[in-house]
C-alpha positions, -999 to +999 in steps of 0.1 A: +286+427-489+294+391-476+306+378-510+324+401-533+320+406-575+349+385-582+344+358-556+308+353-571+323+351-605+346+324-597+320+305-570+302+287-599+267+290-588+251+278-619+237+311-636+257+327-665+269+362-653+291+370-685+266+393-695+262+413-661+282+444-657+302+447-622+282+475-611+248+454-611+263+426-600+276+444-568+242+458-562+224+423-563+249+411-539+247+441-518+207+430-515+215+396-510+236+403-479+209+429-467+183+399-470+206+376-451+207+399-425+173+404-420+163+368-423+188+366-396+172+392-375+207+409-367+213+434-340+212+469-352+220+488-321+244+503-311+255+496-346+248+474-374+258+436-370+283+422-394+287+385-395+328+392-402+329+405-367+338+444-355+336+464-321+309+479-301+313+509-279+285+519-255+260+491-255+234+498-229+217+474-206+198+474-176+215+469-143+188+456-119+197+461-082+186+436-055+155+447-037+133+430-006+112+415-036+133+409-065+168+398-069+195+420-087+216+404-115+253+408-122+249+395-158+239+412-190+235+396-222+250+412-251+232+418-284+261+407-307+278+372-309+299+352-305+318+375-280+355+380-286+368+405-256+352+429-232+371+458-232+349+484-212+321+479-185+306+508-165+277+510-145+260+548-146+234+556-118+235+594-128+251+613-155+280+618-136+285+592-107+293+560-121+312+525-110+338+511-134+347+478-135+377+460-147+371+436-175+394+413-157+368+410-128+344+395-155+334+364-167+327+360-201+307+330-220+314+340-251+291+316-272+259+323-252+267+360-253+268+371-219+290+387-192+291+388-157+307+408-127+325+381-104+339+407-084+331+437-067+362+458-071+354+489-091+365+526-095+337+551-085+339+584-099+314+615-094+290+624-064+259+609-060+230+633-051+226+621-016+195+632+000+179+641-036+152+622-054+176+623-083+192+594-101+182+565-127+151+546-114+172+517-131+211+518-133+224+513-168+252+493-177+275+504-206+296+478-224+325+484-247+334+446-263+346+430-297+330+400-314+331+378-343+340+343-355+377+331-360+387+302-384+418+288-395+431+276-427+464+262-427+484+260-458+457+261-482+464+261-518+455+289-542+445+287-573+451+307-603+428+333-615+450+347-643+489+345-646+494+372-616+460+366-593+459+336-570+426+332-550+417+309-520+386+291-510+376+321-489+378+358-484+374+379-453+412+373-443+425+390-414+458+406-414+489+386-416+485+360-438+514+338-444+524+333-480+544+300-495+558+295-530+566+257-534+568+252-497+591+282-491+577+309-468+577+343-488+571+380-478+569+407-504+605+419-516+621+383-508+646+367-532+623+345-552+629+309-549+626+298-583+646+326-591+678+336-573+686+369-596+647+381-594+628+393-562+592+382-556+568+409-552+530+408-543+503+422-526+475+407-504+440+414-510+424+402-476+390+407-483+387+389-514+412+364-506+435+368-530+472+373-536+484+396-566+519+387-579+538+420-598+552+394-621+534+364-634+540+329-618+552+299-637+522+275-643+545+248-621+543+270-588+521+259-561+511+289-540+495+283-505+486+306-474+479+301-440+454+326-428+425+334-402+391+342-421+362+357-401+333+351-423+313+318-417+313+294-446+273+292-447+273+332-448+287+334-478+271+304-493+236+319-483+244+349-497+255+335-531+224+314-532+202+345-526+221+366-552+217+338-577+178+336-570+176+374-575+194+371-608+168+345-619+138+366-610+157+394-631+159+373-659+121+362-656+110+399-652+132+408-683+106+382-702+077+399-690+071+369-665+075+384-629+052+371-605+040+340-628+033+311-608+020+285-638+024+283-675+010+255-695+017+247-734-002+216-748+008+189-725+035+206-709+030+224-676+053+244-656+046+257-620+066+277-596+059+267-560+070+297-534+050+293-503+070+290-477+067+295-435+034+313-426+025+315-460+051+337-472+063+337-506+100+324-503+109+345-532+099+377-515+120+362-484+149+342-491+155+308-509+145+277-487+180+262-491+200+297-482+176+296-452+186+261-442+220+276-441+207+305-421+189+290-396+218+282-368+229+322-374+194+335-364+193+359-336+169+357-307+161+380-277+174+371-243+150+384-214 
């Protein structure tokens, strides 16, 4: 899920969720995250894309060779982006004959999502079946790489959820967050800057973007964090908007009003406008305001 239950409850999306159990709310957020993925047309191969980043192993692409008629290409457009690092690049001609290209001999365009061989220095392994009409008609390049966004937040103030828990504006932190109490950097087990006779013990929950202190902190404490987060704000916001939309539909369905497009009582008329692009009903796809946030993240094929 791109948005956790606790973060959705704290975000204030304009709907009362106090009567909804965590398990049900989690299911709604999971569905909203899936709708975000579907709208963006995320790659599903060789593994499902995650807007928080990940690692891909063995992604396969055609490796076109030069002929008398057509020019070959040393560039492959990878499915997941933005690229962080390419860790492996192998061109296979048969099951056993292959060329391994050192990633140092690649030029990687991280934003456009392609990697190109700029040096032909390669390690050859296996034997090519010379004289036989075997081998791949078009060789295959297999690429290993990591992808994802990285954003920095410096000395962001964490706000109190309860006496022990302090929460940041965002979740999906990478490991290694730096925590300060009243401007002093602390690690769990350090002497408490507010009480030299005690230690400050805490645990960081990077997915939630929270710091949980073993002992309650004084209300006057200013707790800050410097961290790197991986989920774009627009993805988290669109997930929350979509979840709110789903919860609104849930409330209407509970009142027997599912699918209702208009209602008129005396002189008062209420209507729902759901028609969107290509005549599809937006409520069956994704809310329009969420779609506007997601449009820059939609995947499009590159041939």
